[in-house]
C-alpha positions as CSV (number, residue, x, y, z in Angstrom):
1,R,-17.6,-6.4,2.8
2,L,-14.1,-5.9,1.4
3,T,-14.9,-2.3,0.7
4,S,-15.8,-1.6,4.3
5,E,-12.7,-3.4,5.4
6,I,-10.4,-1.3,3.3
7,I,-12.2,1.9,4.4
8,D,-11.8,1.0,8.0
9,F,-8.2,0.1,7.5
10,A,-7.6,3.4,5.6
11,E,-9.4,5.6,8.1
12,H,-7.1,4.3,10.9
13,S,-4.0,4.6,8.7
14,F,-4.9,8.2,7.6
15,K,-5.5,9.3,11.2
16,L,-2.2,7.9,12.3
17,S,-0.4,9.6,9.4
18,K,-1.9,13.1,10.0
19,V,0.8,15.5,11.2
20,G,-0.1,17.5,14.3
21,S,0.8,21.1,15.2
22,D,4.1,19.8,16.5
23,G,5.1,18.6,13.0
24,V,5.0,14.9,14.0
25,S,2.4,12.3,13.0
26,L,0.3,10.5,15.5
27,R,1.9,7.3,14.4
28,D,5.4,8.6,15.2
29,N,4.3,9.9,18.6
30,L,2.7,6.5,19.4
31,K,5.8,4.6,18.2
32,Q,7.9,6.8,20.6
33,V,5.6,5.8,23.5
34,K,6.1,2.2,22.5
35,R,9.9,2.6,22.4
36,Q,9.9,4.4,25.8
37,T,7.5,2.0,27.6
38,G,7.8,-1.2,25.8
39,I,4.0,-1.3,25.5
40,T,2.2,-0.9,22.2
41,P,-0.5,1.8,22.6
42,Q,-4.0,0.6,21.7
43,D,-4.4,3.4,19.2
44,L,-1.4,2.0,17.2
45,I,-3.3,-1.2,16.6
46,G,-5.9,-1.0,13.9
47,P,-8.0,-3.0,11.6
48,K,-6.3,-5.7,9.6
49,F,-5.4,-5.0,6.0
50,P,-7.7,-6.8,3.6
51,I,-5.2,-8.5,1.3
52,L,-7.7,-9.0,-1.4
53,M,-7.8,-5.2,-1.8
54,E,-4.1,-4.8,-2.2
55,N,-4.3,-3.7,-5.9
56,V,-6.8,-1.0,-5.0
57,W,-4.8,0.2,-2.0
58,S,-1.6,0.2,-4.1
59,A,-3.3,2.2,-6.9
60,F,-4.7,4.7,-4.3
61,K,-1.3,5.2,-2.7
62,C,0.5,5.7,-6.0
63,L,-2.1,8.2,-7.2
64,S,-2.2,10.0,-3.8
65,N,1.5,10.4,-3.8
66,R,1.2,12.2,-7.2
67,R,-1.8,14.5,-6.4
68,M,-1.7,18.1,-7.4
69,P,-1.4,20.8,-4.7
70,S,-4.5,22.7,-3.8
71,Y,-5.0,26.1,-2.2
72,S,-7.8,24.7,0.0
73,G,-5.8,21.8,1.4
74,V,-5.3,18.4,-0.1
75,G,-6.8,18.3,-3.6
76,P,-8.7,15.4,-5.1
77,I,-7.4,12.6,-7.4
78,T,-8.9,13.4,-10.8
79,Y,-10.3,11.0,-13.4
80,E,-7.5,12.3,-15.7
81,Q,-4.9,11.2,-13.2
82,I,-6.5,7.8,-12.9
83,L,-6.6,7.4,-16.7
84,A,-3.0,8.6,-17.1
85,W,-1.8,6.2,-14.3
86,Q,-3.6,3.3,-16.0
87,K,-2.0,4.1,-19.4
88,L,1.5,4.6,-18.0
89,T,1.6,1.6,-15.7
90,G,-0.6,-0.8,-17.7
91,N,-2.6,-1.5,-14.5
92,R,-6.3,-1.5,-15.1
93,L,-8.9,-0.8,-12.4
94,K,-12.5,-2.0,-12.8
95,P,-15.2,0.6,-12.4
96,R,-16.1,-0.6,-8.9
97,E,-12.4,-0.4,-8.0
98,I,-12.3,3.2,-9.2
99,T,-15.3,3.9,-6.9
100,V,-13.3,2.5,-4.0
101,V,-10.3,4.7,-4.9
102,E,-12.7,7.7,-4.9
103,R,-14.1,6.7,-1.5
104,L,-10.5,6.4,-0.1
105,D,-9.6,9.7,-1.6
106,D,-12.7,11.4,-0.1
107,L,-11.8,9.9,3.3
108,Y,-8.2,10.9,3.0
109,R,-9.0,14.5,2.1
110,N,-11.6,14.8,4.8
111,I,-9.1,13.7,7.5
112,M,-6.1,15.7,6.2
113,N,-8.2,18.8,5.6
114,E,-9.7,18.8,9.1
């Protein structure tokens, strides 16, 4: 259940973060609408963050911010990067948590590479 909650939250977050052809993210465009109208657009409201998955989300965000560039769009987070991150930070992910990070990474790359 927690895995599906973090995936739903992440999908919404990633779609809002994607930068359009105008160079602006959907999130920024929707926030501008809110500033101008005083009404929060429904698309800005998403699934609640599952607080029990905070460590996995934090690990994903840290790893994602350090990913290597790729010629074919956004490249994957590698096992080597996960291992190095764990060694350098002292944070340890359980195998099932690594699986969730992989699912988040796949989702992120699919959305960003569309």
